[in-house]
A tleap script that builds the chain and sets N, CA, C and O, in Angstrom:
source leaprc.protein.ff14SB
mol = sequence {
  NMET LYS GLY LEU LEU PHE LEU SER LEU LEU
  LEU PHE LEU GLU GLY GLN ARG SER LEU ALA
  CYS PRO ARG LEU CYS ALA CYS HIE GLY SER
  GLN VAL ASN CYS SER SER ARG SER LEU THR
  PRO SER LEU LEU PRO PRO THR PHE PRO ALA
  GLY THR THR THR LEU LEU LEU HIE ASN ASN
  MET LEU THR THR LEU PRO ARG GLY LYS THR
  LEU LYS CYS LEU TYR SER LEU LEU LEU PHE
  SER GLY SER GLN CYS CLEU
}
set mol.1.N position { 91.165 47.125 -169.364 }
set mol.1.CA position { 90.324 48.002 -168.574 }
set mol.1.C position { 89.200 48.595 -169.425 }
set mol.1.O position { 88.058 48.679 -168.974 }
set mol.2.N position { 89.526 49.011 -170.669 }
set mol.2.CA position { 88.499 49.564 -171.551 }
set mol.2.C position { 87.434 48.520 -171.861 }
set mol.2.O position { 86.249 48.837 -171.961 }
set mol.3.N position { 87.876 47.251 -172.013 }
set mol.3.CA position { 86.928 46.172 -172.274 }
set mol.3.C position { 85.968 45.991 -171.116 }
set mol.3.O position { 84.780 45.743 -171.323 }
set mol.4.N position { 86.474 46.115 -169.895 }
set mol.4.CA position { 85.626 45.994 -168.712 }
set mol.4.C position { 84.636 47.144 -168.638 }
set mol.4.O position { 83.476 46.940 -168.281 }
set mol.5.N position { 85.081 48.352 -168.971 }
set mol.5.CA position { 84.195 49.511 -168.990 }
set mol.5.C position { 83.095 49.323 -170.026 }
set mol.5.O position { 81.929 49.607 -169.755 }
set mol.6.N position { 83.463 48.846 -171.213 }
set mol.6.CA position { 82.483 48.605 -172.273 }
set mol.6.C position { 81.477 47.541 -171.845 }
set mol.6.O position { 80.273 47.714 -172.037 }
set mol.7.N position { 81.960 46.442 -171.268 }
set mol.7.CA position { 81.074 45.385 -170.804 }
set mol.7.C position { 80.135 45.896 -169.725 }
set mol.7.O position { 78.955 45.544 -169.711 }
set mol.8.N position { 80.646 46.721 -168.822 }
set mol.8.CA position { 79.806 47.298 -167.772 }
set mol.8.C position { 78.710 48.161 -168.381 }
set mol.8.O position { 77.569 48.127 -167.920 }
set mol.9.N position { 79.042 48.929 -169.406 }
set mol.9.CA position { 78.046 49.761 -170.065 }
set mol.9.C position { 76.974 48.895 -170.715 }
set mol.9.O position { 75.783 49.173 -170.579 }
set mol.10.N position { 77.388 47.859 -171.412 }
set mol.10.CA position { 76.413 46.979 -172.047 }
set mol.10.C position { 75.497 46.345 -171.017 }
set mol.10.O position { 74.291 46.240 -171.237 }
set mol.11.N position { 76.056 45.928 -169.910 }
set mol.11.CA position { 75.243 45.340 -168.854 }
set mol.11.C position { 74.304 46.362 -168.244 }
set mol.11.O position { 73.171 46.029 -167.898 }
set mol.12.N position { 74.754 47.598 -168.107 }
set mol.12.CA position { 73.935 48.664 -167.561 }
set mol.12.C position { 72.717 48.955 -168.435 }
set mol.12.O position { 71.623 49.192 -167.925 }
set mol.13.N position { 72.908 48.935 -169.723 }
set mol.13.CA position { 71.876 49.395 -170.640 }
set mol.13.C position { 70.718 48.426 -170.832 }
set mol.13.O position { 69.641 48.870 -171.228 }
set mol.14.N position { 70.870 47.150 -170.580 }
set mol.14.CA position { 69.816 46.172 -170.854 }
set mol.14.C position { 68.515 46.505 -170.139 }
set mol.14.O position { 67.459 46.571 -170.769 }
set mol.15.N position { 68.581 46.709 -168.864 }
set mol.15.CA position { 67.359 46.962 -168.114 }
set mol.15.C position { 66.917 48.409 -168.173 }
set mol.15.O position { 65.924 48.778 -167.546 }
set mol.16.N position { 67.614 49.205 -168.891 }
set mol.16.CA position { 67.368 50.633 -168.904 }
set mol.16.C position { 66.722 51.054 -170.224 }
set mol.16.O position { 67.334 51.771 -171.015 }
set mol.17.N position { 65.497 50.613 -170.458 }
set mol.17.CA position { 64.853 50.919 -171.720 }
set mol.17.C position { 63.511 51.604 -171.490 }
set mol.17.O position { 62.825 51.307 -170.512 }
set mol.18.N position { 63.140 52.496 -172.361 }
set mol.18.CA position { 61.837 53.148 -172.318 }
set mol.18.C position { 61.517 53.608 -173.729 }
set mol.18.O position { 62.278 53.343 -174.659 }
set mol.19.N position { 60.413 54.283 -173.889 }
set mol.19.CA position { 60.036 54.809 -175.198 }
set mol.19.C position { 60.470 56.262 -175.368 }
set mol.19.O position { 60.663 56.721 -176.494 }
set mol.20.N position { 60.624 56.986 -174.271 }
set mol.20.CA position { 60.934 58.411 -174.334 }
set mol.20.C position { 62.437 58.660 -174.461 }
set mol.20.O position { 63.259 57.884 -173.975 }
set mol.21.N position { 62.763 59.753 -175.122 }
set mol.21.CA position { 64.158 60.179 -175.228 }
set mol.21.C position { 64.594 60.740 -173.877 }
set mol.21.O position { 63.849 61.505 -173.266 }
set mol.22.N position { 65.783 60.376 -173.400 }
set mol.22.CA position { 66.259 60.919 -172.125 }
set mol.22.C position { 66.326 62.446 -172.165 }
set mol.22.O position { 66.641 63.034 -173.199 }
set mol.23.N position { 66.033 63.066 -171.057 }
set mol.23.CA position { 65.953 64.530 -170.948 }
set mol.23.C position { 67.238 65.231 -171.386 }
set mol.23.O position { 67.161 66.281 -172.024 }
set mol.24.N position { 68.399 64.699 -171.071 }
set mol.24.CA position { 69.663 65.351 -171.396 }
set mol.24.C position { 70.219 64.971 -172.767 }
set mol.24.O position { 71.339 65.352 -173.104 }
set mol.25.N position { 69.460 64.234 -173.550 }
set mol.25.CA position { 69.935 63.727 -174.840 }
set mol.25.C position { 69.038 64.217 -175.971 }
set mol.25.O position { 67.975 64.793 -175.739 }
set mol.26.N position { 69.486 63.979 -177.183 }
set mol.26.CA position { 68.683 64.256 -178.376 }
set mol.26.C position { 68.514 62.933 -179.120 }
set mol.26.O position { 69.476 62.185 -179.291 }
set mol.27.N position { 67.302 62.650 -179.557 }
set mol.27.CA position { 67.031 61.399 -180.263 }
set mol.27.C position { 66.605 61.691 -181.696 }
set mol.27.O position { 65.794 62.579 -181.959 }
set mol.28.N position { 67.176 60.917 -182.612 }
set mol.28.CA position { 66.847 61.015 -184.033 }
set mol.28.C position { 66.665 59.590 -184.536 }
set mol.28.O position { 67.645 58.887 -184.784 }
set mol.29.N position { 65.424 59.164 -184.687 }
set mol.29.CA position { 65.171 57.782 -185.068 }
set mol.29.C position { 65.654 56.870 -183.957 }
set mol.29.O position { 65.234 57.010 -182.808 }
set mol.30.N position { 66.532 55.941 -184.289 }
set mol.30.CA position { 67.041 55.000 -183.294 }
set mol.30.C position { 68.387 55.430 -182.713 }
set mol.30.O position { 69.024 54.664 -181.990 }
set mol.31.N position { 68.827 56.662 -183.028 }
set mol.31.CA position { 70.085 57.185 -182.496 }
set mol.31.C position { 69.803 58.071 -181.281 }
set mol.31.O position { 68.963 58.969 -181.335 }
set mol.32.N position { 70.517 57.803 -180.189 }
set mol.32.CA position { 70.414 58.617 -178.981 }
set mol.32.C position { 71.754 59.320 -178.787 }
set mol.32.O position { 72.785 58.671 -178.610 }
set mol.33.N position { 71.728 60.647 -178.823 }
set mol.33.CA position { 72.946 61.440 -178.724 }
set mol.33.C position { 72.998 62.118 -177.356 }
set mol.33.O position { 72.285 63.088 -177.099 }
set mol.34.N position { 73.855 61.588 -176.486 }
set mol.34.CA position { 74.086 62.159 -175.154 }
set mol.34.C position { 75.511 62.680 -175.067 }
set mol.34.O position { 76.057 62.797 -173.969 }
set mol.35.N position { 76.117 62.993 -176.191 }
set mol.35.CA position { 77.516 63.440 -176.217 }
set mol.35.C position { 77.637 64.896 -175.777 }
set mol.35.O position { 76.708 65.688 -175.932 }
set mol.36.N position { 78.795 65.228 -175.229 }
set mol.36.CA position { 79.140 66.601 -174.846 }
set mol.36.C position { 78.090 67.245 -173.947 }
set mol.36.O position { 77.715 68.400 -174.148 }
set mol.37.N position { 77.619 66.490 -172.954 }
set mol.37.CA position { 76.598 66.988 -172.028 }
set mol.37.C position { 77.153 67.122 -170.603 }
set mol.37.O position { 76.391 67.354 -169.664 }
set mol.38.N position { 78.472 66.977 -170.440 }
set mol.38.CA position { 79.114 67.013 -169.118 }
set mol.38.C position { 78.520 65.970 -168.179 }
set mol.38.O position { 78.398 66.199 -166.976 }
set mol.39.N position { 78.154 64.827 -168.741 }
set mol.39.CA position { 77.561 63.765 -167.928 }
set mol.39.C position { 78.615 63.080 -167.068 }
set mol.39.O position { 79.714 62.775 -167.531 }
set mol.40.N position { 78.268 62.848 -165.830 }
set mol.40.CA position { 79.057 62.039 -164.908 }
set mol.40.C position { 78.281 60.735 -164.729 }
set mol.40.O position { 77.136 60.649 -165.174 }
set mol.41.N position { 78.862 59.724 -164.095 }
set mol.41.CA position { 78.111 58.478 -163.896 }
set mol.41.C position { 76.761 58.692 -163.208 }
set mol.41.O position { 75.786 58.015 -163.533 }
set mol.42.N position { 76.700 59.625 -162.266 }
set mol.42.CA position { 75.433 59.854 -161.556 }
set mol.42.C position { 74.419 60.627 -162.407 }
set mol.42.O position { 73.226 60.602 -162.107 }
set mol.43.N position { 74.872 61.307 -163.454 }
set mol.43.CA position { 73.963 62.046 -164.337 }
set mol.43.C position { 73.577 61.278 -165.594 }
set mol.43.O position { 72.763 61.752 -166.387 }
set mol.44.N position { 74.157 60.093 -165.781 }
set mol.44.CA position { 73.838 59.290 -166.956 }
set mol.44.C position { 72.348 58.959 -166.937 }
set mol.44.O position { 71.839 58.508 -165.910 }
set mol.45.N position { 71.639 59.170 -168.037 }
set mol.45.CA position { 70.201 58.902 -168.045 }
set mol.45.C position { 69.900 57.475 -167.568 }
set mol.45.O position { 70.614 56.539 -167.927 }
set mol.46.N position { 68.853 57.308 -166.769 }
set mol.46.CA position { 68.517 55.983 -166.254 }
set mol.46.C position { 67.824 55.085 -167.278 }
set mol.46.O position { 67.783 53.867 -167.103 }
set mol.47.N position { 67.281 55.670 -168.340 }
set mol.47.CA position { 66.590 54.870 -169.358 }
set mol.47.C position { 66.947 55.357 -170.755 }
set mol.47.O position { 67.298 56.519 -170.957 }
set mol.48.N position { 66.848 54.445 -171.709 }
set mol.48.CA position { 67.046 54.748 -173.123 }
set mol.48.C position { 65.928 54.075 -173.894 }
set mol.48.O position { 65.412 53.050 -173.449 }
set mol.49.N position { 65.533 54.629 -175.059 }
set mol.49.CA position { 64.480 54.002 -175.850 }
set mol.49.C position { 64.830 52.557 -176.213 }
set mol.49.O position { 65.985 52.252 -176.511 }
set mol.50.N position { 63.840 51.678 -176.188 }
set mol.50.CA position { 64.058 50.249 -176.437 }
set mol.50.C position { 64.688 49.973 -177.796 }
set mol.50.O position { 65.454 49.016 -177.912 }
set mol.51.N position { 64.407 50.755 -178.819 }
set mol.51.CA position { 64.922 50.513 -180.169 }
set mol.51.C position { 66.236 51.199 -180.467 }
set mol.51.O position { 66.616 51.299 -181.634 }
set mol.52.N position { 66.949 51.678 -179.454 }
set mol.52.CA position { 68.217 52.382 -179.660 }
set mol.52.C position { 69.224 51.483 -180.365 }
set mol.52.O position { 69.552 50.401 -179.879 }
set mol.53.N position { 69.716 51.946 -181.526 }
set mol.53.CA position { 70.751 51.198 -182.245 }
set mol.53.C position { 72.106 51.888 -182.140 }
set mol.53.O position { 73.143 51.230 -182.217 }
set mol.54.N position { 72.107 53.211 -181.964 }
set mol.54.CA position { 73.348 53.975 -181.836 }
set mol.54.C position { 73.248 54.839 -180.595 }
set mol.54.O position { 72.290 55.594 -180.425 }
set mol.55.N position { 74.249 54.724 -179.723 }
set mol.55.CA position { 74.283 55.503 -178.487 }
set mol.55.C position { 75.591 56.289 -178.457 }
set mol.55.O position { 76.678 55.711 -178.453 }
set mol.56.N position { 75.469 57.604 -178.436 }
set mol.56.CA position { 76.631 58.499 -178.444 }
set mol.56.C position { 76.827 59.060 -177.036 }
set mol.56.O position { 76.003 59.835 -176.550 }
set mol.57.N position { 77.915 58.665 -176.390 }
set mol.57.CA position { 78.222 59.119 -175.034 }
set mol.57.C position { 79.581 59.809 -174.952 }
set mol.57.O position { 80.081 60.056 -173.854 }
set mol.58.N position { 80.182 60.122 -176.092 }
set mol.58.CA position { 81.519 60.693 -176.095 }
set mol.58.C position { 81.541 62.128 -175.556 }
set mol.58.O position { 80.521 62.814 -175.497 }
set mol.59.N position { 82.754 62.549 -175.164 }
set mol.59.CA position { 83.004 63.898 -174.643 }
set mol.59.C position { 82.155 64.223 -173.414 }
set mol.59.O position { 81.556 65.295 -173.323 }
set mol.60.N position { 82.115 63.292 -172.485 }
set mol.60.CA position { 81.480 63.495 -171.194 }
set mol.60.C position { 82.528 63.267 -170.117 }
set mol.60.O position { 83.717 63.172 -170.421 }
set mol.61.N position { 82.107 63.179 -168.880 }
set mol.61.CA position { 83.021 62.954 -167.758 }
set mol.61.C position { 82.737 61.600 -167.115 }
set mol.61.O position { 82.646 61.488 -165.892 }
set mol.62.N position { 82.600 60.583 -167.947 }
set mol.62.CA position { 82.285 59.242 -167.464 }
set mol.62.C position { 83.573 58.496 -167.134 }
set mol.62.O position { 84.373 58.194 -168.019 }
set mol.63.N position { 83.760 58.206 -165.864 }
set mol.63.CA position { 84.929 57.448 -165.432 }
set mol.63.C position { 84.543 56.030 -165.041 }
set mol.63.O position { 85.376 55.124 -165.082 }
set mol.64.N position { 83.300 55.835 -164.666 }
set mol.64.CA position { 82.739 54.515 -164.365 }
set mol.64.C position { 81.315 54.503 -164.877 }
set mol.64.O position { 80.735 55.549 -165.171 }
set mol.65.N position { 80.759 53.313 -164.980 }
set mol.65.CA position { 79.382 53.168 -165.434 }
set mol.65.C position { 78.630 52.255 -164.476 }
set mol.65.O position { 79.194 51.277 -163.985 }
set mol.66.N position { 77.365 52.559 -164.202 }
set mol.66.CA position { 76.575 51.692 -163.337 }
set mol.66.C position { 76.347 50.326 -163.978 }
set mol.66.O position { 76.430 50.197 -165.200 }
set mol.67.N position { 76.065 49.325 -163.186 }
set mol.67.CA position { 75.774 47.989 -163.702 }
set mol.67.C position { 74.364 47.957 -164.274 }
set mol.67.O position { 73.497 48.724 -163.855 }
set mol.68.N position { 74.144 47.079 -165.218 }
set mol.68.CA position { 72.844 46.914 -165.847 }
set mol.68.C position { 72.931 45.833 -166.896 }
set mol.68.O position { 73.743 44.915 -166.782 }
set mol.69.N position { 72.101 45.931 -167.919 }
set mol.69.CA position { 72.075 44.932 -168.977 }
set mol.69.C position { 72.133 45.614 -170.341 }
set mol.69.O position { 72.005 46.836 -170.424 }
set mol.70.N position { 72.324 44.838 -171.417 }
set mol.70.CA position { 72.487 45.407 -172.756 }
set mol.70.C position { 71.165 45.790 -173.411 }
set mol.70.O position { 70.123 45.192 -173.143 }
set mol.71.N position { 71.232 46.796 -174.273 }
set mol.71.CA position { 70.110 47.118 -175.148 }
set mol.71.C position { 70.162 46.116 -176.297 }
set mol.71.O position { 71.205 45.984 -176.937 }
set mol.72.N position { 69.104 45.428 -176.569 }
set mol.72.CA position { 69.109 44.348 -177.555 }
set mol.72.C position { 69.370 44.817 -178.979 }
set mol.72.O position { 69.916 44.057 -179.780 }
set mol.73.N position { 68.998 46.039 -179.313 }
set mol.73.CA position { 69.168 46.540 -180.680 }
set mol.73.C position { 70.434 47.373 -180.861 }
set mol.73.O position { 70.702 47.849 -181.965 }
set mol.74.N position { 71.219 47.559 -179.794 }
set mol.74.CA position { 72.394 48.414 -179.866 }
set mol.74.C position { 73.408 47.860 -180.858 }
set mol.74.O position { 73.828 46.707 -180.756 }
set mol.75.N position { 73.794 48.690 -181.812 }
set mol.75.CA position { 74.736 48.307 -182.858 }
set mol.75.C position { 76.039 49.090 -182.734 }
set mol.75.O position { 77.117 48.564 -183.009 }
set mol.76.N position { 75.930 50.357 -182.315 }
set mol.76.CA position { 77.095 51.231 -182.272 }
set mol.76.C position { 77.086 52.050 -180.988 }
set mol.76.O position { 76.060 52.605 -180.594 }
set mol.77.N position { 78.256 52.114 -180.338 }
set mol.77.CA position { 78.422 52.865 -179.107 }
set mol.77.C position { 79.675 53.716 -179.235 }
set mol.77.O position { 80.749 53.189 -179.524 }
set mol.78.N position { 79.557 55.021 -179.024 }
set mol.78.CA position { 80.715 55.905 -179.055 }
set mol.78.C position { 80.957 56.403 -177.644 }
set mol.78.O position { 80.088 57.025 -177.033 }
set mol.79.N position { 82.159 56.121 -177.128 }
set mol.79.CA position { 82.490 56.447 -175.744 }
set mol.79.C position { 83.919 56.959 -175.647 }
set mol.79.O position { 84.600 56.690 -174.657 }
set mol.80.N position { 84.392 57.695 -176.660 }
set mol.80.CA position { 85.763 58.197 -176.625 }
set mol.80.C position { 85.832 59.537 -175.890 }
set mol.80.O position { 84.832 60.246 -175.778 }
set mol.81.N position { 87.021 59.873 -175.392 }
set mol.81.CA position { 87.257 61.127 -174.667 }
set mol.81.C position { 86.249 61.317 -173.547 }
set mol.81.O position { 85.746 62.419 -173.328 }
set mol.82.N position { 85.958 60.236 -172.842 }
set mol.82.CA position { 84.960 60.295 -171.783 }
set mol.82.C position { 85.420 61.020 -170.533 }
set mol.82.O position { 84.586 61.448 -169.735 }
set mol.83.N position { 86.714 61.170 -170.339 }
set mol.83.CA position { 87.207 61.894 -169.179 }
set mol.83.C position { 88.638 62.327 -169.456 }
set mol.83.O position { 89.281 61.845 -170.389 }
set mol.84.N position { 89.121 63.243 -168.632 }
set mol.84.CA position { 90.502 63.681 -168.769 }
set mol.84.C position { 91.407 62.707 -168.036 }
set mol.84.O position { 91.082 62.265 -166.934 }
set mol.85.N position { 92.512 62.379 -168.623 }
set mol.85.CA position { 93.496 61.516 -167.977 }
set mol.85.C position { 94.412 62.414 -167.149 }
set mol.85.O position { 94.898 63.438 -167.629 }
set mol.86.N position { 94.636 62.020 -165.921 }
set mol.86.CA position { 95.498 62.809 -165.034 }
set mol.86.C position { 96.828 62.151 -164.877 }
set mol.86.O position { 97.691 62.666 -164.167 }
savepdb mol mol.pdb
quit
């Protein structure tokens, strides 16, 4: 199941590229930090900078991810503790 979630995220991110840092995130070079922002799937930023190599999405409320495509430069993705297990 985690593999499917990861694959869905990679697919989501491909078509979702821009030059600007997403409003709810902080960008430092090629790292985009959207961690601990109480993001839900509907609040996940629709675009990420094209050169993003590290994407931090941990400590949010992500239970599913929208479909899309991979970011070509993405090297590292952190998606732990994305939701509470009931």
